[in-house]
N, C-alpha and C positions, 0 to 999 in steps of 0.2 A: 299642658300648653307650654311651649318653649319660652325662654326669656324674651326673645325677639317678639313673639306673638303677644306675650303679656304686655310688653311695652307699647306695641301698636294698638292693642285693645284699649290700654289706658288713655292713649292720646285720642282715640276715637270717641271714647266715652266722654272725655272732657269737651271735645268739639260738639258732640251731640247735646250735651247739657247746655252749652251756650246757644245751640241752634234748635235742633229739631226733635229729639227723642228723649223721653223720660220713661221711668218705669211704668208699667201698665197697672192701673187700678181697676178693680172690678166695677162694672156698672151696677148701681144699686137697684134692687128690684122695684123699689117704690118710686124711682125717678120716672120711669116710663116703661111701657110694655113693648118688648121686642116682638115684632110680627114677622111672619115668614110667608112669602107667596112667590111661587115660581122660582124657588131657590134664591130669593132676595131677602135679606134681613133689613128691616127698617122699622121706624116707629111712626105713630100718627103725627108726632111733632115734626118729623121730617116732611111728611106730606103737607102739613100746614105751612111750613117754611117755603116749600116749593110753590104752593098756591099764592102765598104773599109775593114772592118774587115774580111769578107769572103775572099777577095783577099789576105790579109796579113797572115791569120792564119788558113785557112782551108786545107792547103796543108800539105803533109807529113803524118807520122804515127800518130795513135791515141795516144794523150798524154795530160797531164794536162797543159792547157794554161792560168790558172787563173791569174797569175801575169802579163803575157804579155798583156792580154786583159785589166786588171786593169790599167796597165801603159798607155795603149792607151787613157784612159779617164782622165789622169792627167791634172789638170788645167781646166777641164770642170766646168762650172758654177754650183754652189749650188742653188737649188730651191726646196722649200718644198711644200708638199701637191699636187703634180702633179697627184695623182691618184683619187682625190676627184671630185665628180660631180654626178648629176642626169641626166638620169638614170645611174645605175652602168654598166660600160663597161670596156673592156680591153683597158687601156690607155697606149700608148707607148710614152716614152720621153727619147731619147738617147742624147739629147742636154743639158738638165738640170737635175741634179740628187740630191737626198738627200741620207742619209746614207743607207736607206733600198733599194731604187731603184738602187743605185750603186751596192751593193752586189748582189741583186737578178738578175740584168741584166748580170753582169759578170758571175755568176754561170750558168745562162741559156745559154748565148752565148758560154761558154766553152763546154757545152753539145752539142749544135747545130752544132758548127763549127768542132766538131769531127765526125760528120756524113758524109756519103759518098757524099751526094748531098744536102748541106745546102741551105735553101731558106728563104726568109723573112716570108713566110707563116708558115714554120716549126718553125721559131723563135717565131712567135706570138702564135702558138698552144702550144709550150713548155712553154712559159711564162705564158699562161693561166693555164696550168696544175700545175705549181709551185705556182701560186698566189692565186688560188681559191680551195675550198674544192672539191675534186674529179674532179677538172678541170671544174666545172659548175658554171656559173655566174647566181646567183639567188638573186639579191639585194645586198645592202651594207654589210649585215651580212654574206654573203657567202665568202667574202674575208678573207684571213688568216691574221688578223690584228696583233695578238700577234706573236712575233718571235718564242716563244715556240711552238705554234700551227703550224706555218710554218715548223719548224724543225721536229715535230712529223709526220705531214702529209707526208712530202717529204722523211723522213726516212722509213716510212711504204711502200712507193712506190719504194724504192730502189735507190733513187737519191742522198741522202746524208747520212752521218753517224755521230751521236753524239759521239765525242771522249772524252768528258769531264771526265767521270768516269775512262776511261782507262788511262787518263793522271794524275790521282790522285785527281779527283774531289770528293767533299763530298756532302751528300744529301742537297737538296735545297727545303725546305718544305714550302716556302711562299705560301699563298693562292692568286691566281691570279684573280682579280675581278675589276681592276681599271676602265675599260670602263663602265661596268654596274653600278658600285657604283657612278660614276661621269658622268652619261649619259647626264647631262645638259650642259656639255662643249663640247659635240660632236653633232653639228647641224644635222648630217645625222642619228643620233640615235633617232630622234623624232618618227619615225615609230616603232610601238610596235612589228611588225614582225621582223624587223632588230634587235631590242633590245633583243628579245627572242633568236634569232640566236647567238648573242654575249654571252648571258648567257649560252647557250648550249656549246659554244666553251670554255668558262671559266671552266665549269664543266668537259669538256673533258680534258683540260690541267691539272686540279687539280687531275684527276684520275691517272695521270702518275707521277712516281718518277723522279724528276729533280735533276741535279747535277751542281755544279759550283766549279771552282778552286779559292780559296781565293787569294786576291792580294798578300799576303805575301808568297804564295807558287808557284807563277807563275815562278819564276826563276828556280825552280826545274823541272817544266814541260816544260820549254822553249826548251830543247834539243829535245823533241819529237813533238813539234809543227812544222808542215811542211809549206813550202812556199805555199801560196795559201789557207791555212785553213781560214775558216770564224771565226772571233773573235766577240763574243757578250758580251757586258758589262752588268753585273748584278747589279742593283741599290739597295740602302738601302730603297728606297721609298716603302711604303706599297702598296700591290696590283698590282704592276707592275713587269713584268718579266725582260725586257730588255730596256735600254734607248739609246743604240747606237750600231752599228755594223760596221765592216770593215773587211779587209783582212790582214792576216799575210804575211809579205814580208821579206825575208832574205837579210840583208845588212851587209857586213863585219863581218859575223859570228854571228850576233844578229838579233832577230826578231823585226821588226818595224811594224808600223800600217798604212796601206793605207786605206783612208776613205774619204767620202764626208764631209767636215768640214763646219758647219754653221758659225763658228768664222772666218775662212779664206775665206769663200764664194766660195770654189772650192774643187776639189778632190786633196788631198795631200798625201804625205808620212810623217809620224811624224819624226821630227828631233831626238827625243829621242827614245831609244829602248822601246819596249812595257812595260816592267816592270817599267821603270822610268816614262813613260807617264801616267801609271795608278796610280803611287804613288802620283802624283800631284792632283788627284781627290779624295776628301774625301767622295764623295757621292756614290762611287762604292765599292761593296763587293768583286767582282772578275769577272771571265769570264766563258763563255761557249765556247767550241771549236767544230766546225762542219767541217767535211771533205766531199768534193764533190766526187761523184762516176760518172764516165763517161762510 
């Protein structure tokens, strides 16, 4: 690895320690039994959690339940890299969450629990549709690894809307290529087919104009950020689009940040309002704001 790549990698690891990703620990065999059905890996605990959510939140009129579902997961254990493994499969884990799986699961559950007859199968099918390009699992490279790719794909499918520009965002012209440029640090990218898929995904992202709200302008946009909006943190790090994601939650008239914290090792709501929370991190340029559609 070149000195420049080593330096970039060190910065990334520091950012991810503060935010989203930690080393992967093996699941203990006596914790729960992994089940496999229709190429979906899950546990009975996952099924029970879904049933609890269905009983609590699937009744009544169709409405945005993002923050209620997010609160359900408060204090859930933080655990990184739960999606990794060979072969590539839809992996369900509602017991332990990282920043990405917390947001993705809450968004998907909000959509599913607003359906007339929500089921665990429907949840799995919807999660697959959100997580993989065109909902098809075709190796590691078919997963939407970059948040920008996830956002573009799901916006095109009518599931979410990028609100960043409407809230005062400015053009975000960084070239996204971190995974392919540093493929040596991604063990599952040793397969040339997967690497080619990642490069195609990066090309796809870079063909789209992206926007972000600079940190110093967030206070102006805050009044238009809604309870339950997805907040994605845009880093200064070259080649990378997003380092951390969470949910906006309105507390005492101010937007706070609900997220799976690697530092606190659990899902939390920030003590500080979002603007103050971001001011503490000098490696963040600003945010993207994504709104779910149900």
